[in-house]
C-alpha positions, 0 to 999 in steps of 0.5 A: 628106130634109130635115135640120138641124144644131142647135147648142145653147148654144155661147155664149162665156161658157158655153164659156169659163167665167166667175168662177163656172163653169169652161170646158167640157171640151176646149173647143178640140176642141169648137169645131173639131168644131162648125166641121167639122160646120157645113161638113158641114151646108152641103155637105149643104144642111141648115138650120143652127140655133143655140139660145142660152140667155138665162141665159148672160151675162144674155142680153146682150153678147159672153158671150151670143153664139155663141162667136166661134171658131165660123164661123156661116153668114150663113144660120143661124137663131137661137132664144133660150130661157129653159128647158133645153128648146130646144123650149119656147116658142122657135119651133124646133118650128114652124120644123122642121115648116114646113120639113118637116125629119125628121132633126136632127144635134145638138151643143153644151153642156151635155151633161147639161142642154140637149143631153140634153133636146133630143135626147129632146124631138126624138124625142118630136116625131117627129124622128130625131136624130144626136148628134155624139159629140165635139160636146157638152161640159160642165164636169162636176158636183159628183159626176161628171167631164166625161169620165164625163158625156159618155161616159155620155150617148153611151152612153144616147142611142145608141139612145134611142127614143120608139117611131117615132123615136130617136137615134144617136150618131155620130163627127164624121168619119162621114157625119152627114147620111146618117142610118142610122136606117132600118138599125135599124128 
């Protein structure tokens, strides 16, 4: 089965914060997890895809780029988006379908926005998804702490389904590129 790692909005300014937004929760741990999962993806010969939000840092400069602590493989593919949805007018869906990819491992920022939307949209488009439990983060909201948002999404996205395809939440130290979705069908 062909697979891909999709890293969403792991951009420097989003992770580190700026004058208006604070850094994401446990940013150093997040960066370590992203790098560890990139290594697993490379070992599994999975496609490695980065999605960048053009709203971050005005879509330019160092702040817009993938965080410099992330070890981006030279073979990585990039898609830039203008919407919360990584699939909206980006070419991501076409790329995944052209390469006959069936399983997506997802991680990135922000949990309650772009990560949540990507996981749910992927299942609608016929992909099984594994969300890395400690591989997504946020800086919280006016009414919920980052810890609560992350825990809530790990809970509600584990088993989220769209009839034939669904998402599971697994820890980074598990065999993420050995999907277990068929055990639950």
